[in-house]
N, C-alpha and C positions, 0 to 999 in steps of 0.2 A: 658481091664482096667489095669491089673497088668503090662502088657507089656509097656503101656504108662508111667506109674509111674517109671518103671525101666529105660526107655529111658530118662526121665527128670533128674533123678538122675545121670545117666551116662553123659549126656551133661553137667550138672552142675559141676560134678567132672573134666571133661576135661577142661572146661572154667577156673575153679579155678587154676588147674595146669598150664595152659597156661598163665594166668595173674600173677601168682606167679613167674614164670620163667622170664617174660618179665618186671616185675616191676623194675624201676631204683633204684639205691642205694639211700637210704635216706640221706638227707643233715642234719646231726646231729650237734647239738650245742656243741662245744668243749671248755672246760675251759682252760684258760691261766693264769698261776700264774704271778703276777707282784711283784717285790721286788727291794730292793736298791733304793728306791725312793728319789729324792731330786728336788730341783727347783732353778731356777735363773731368773733374770730379762731378758726380751727379748732384743735382740740387737736393736738398734735404727731403722734400716731399717725395721724390722718386726713390731715394735709397732707404727711406724708413722701412724697418722691418725686414731688410734684406738678410737672408739666411742661405748659406751654402752647406748642403748636407753631404756627408761622406760616411756611408753605411750607418754606424751607430752614433758617431760623433757629429756635433754640429760645429762647423768652423766659421769664424768671422771672416767676412769678405768686404772688400772695398768696391764701390760702384763707380764706374766711369762711363762717359758718353764719348764714343769715337765719332768724329765728324770728318767730312771730306766731300769730294765732288765725285759724281758718277757720270760717265760719258757713254751715251748710247748713240753709236754712229749709224744705226739703221734708220729707216723711215717709219718704223712701227714702234709702238709702245712695248716695252719689255715688262712682263709681269712676273711676280714671284721670283725675283732675282736673289738667289742664295749668295751670301757673302762668305768668302774663304780668305783665310790669312793666318799669319803666325804673329803671336804677341809674346815678347820676351821682357823680362824684368831688367833692372839695372845691372845684374850679374850675368846676363845673357842666358838665364835659365827660362825655359818655357813657362809663361804665366798661366796658360790654359792647356795643360798637357793632354794629349790624346784628343784634341778637338781642332779640326781644321774648319768646319763649318761654324761660323760665329753668329749668324742671324740671317735676316733677309730684308730686302726692300720690296714693298708691295708693288709699286709701279715706277718704272723709269721711262718717261717720255723721251722722244728724240731730242738729242742736244746734251747739254751739260747742266746737271742739277745737284743741289746739295742733298746729302743724306746723313743720317746719324744712326748709331747703333749703341744700345746699352749693353755693357758687359760687367761681369762680376769676377774680380780677381781676388785670390786669397790674400788676406790682410798681411801675411808674413812675407809677401813678395815685395822687394824694395822697388821703389820708383826712381827715375822715370821709366816708363814703359817704352818699348821699341816696337813699332808696328811694321811688319815686313810682309811682302808678297801678297798684298790684298788685291782681290779681284772678285768679280761677281758674274753669275751666269743665270739667265732666266728664260722665259718662254715668250713667243709671239702672241699667245693668247693665255688667258688665265686658266691655270690648272685647278683652281678651286672656284668653281662657279658660285656667284653670289646668290643665285636663285636657290641652290641647294641649302646654303646657310640659312637663308630667310625661311625656308620650309622646315628645317630642323629646329630653328628658334620658336616658330609658331606651334610646333607640336609639343613643346615642353612648357 
């Protein structure tokens, strides 16, 4: 009886060590600081045909490009960094109500790099816009493998 208990403990120990050694590196969420934010109207070729739908009605919208700097303080490239923030109009009303995630940056290498983000704001929101609490968070490896996309594109 005692021998079988020791055997179970020994096998459990060996399996734990085995799985601990072979466990892949965790894909951790990495914070990216966003600063020096500004915006300007979209060039005509980007904003052409812009429509913002709201159930049955189609609402006119203004297109803007938000620009700024993204700082990655880690030694690894950050992938698929989601951008979060608040955008207010000239009257301090939310310009993008019920939306905290505004877009993403595909890659942020270590260091400071420029980024831009296209947004659509209802045309009835007065400018200038106020950009508040912008930040980004991404992963240490891509969560959207390129090989998968290449395979899917070749099938269609």
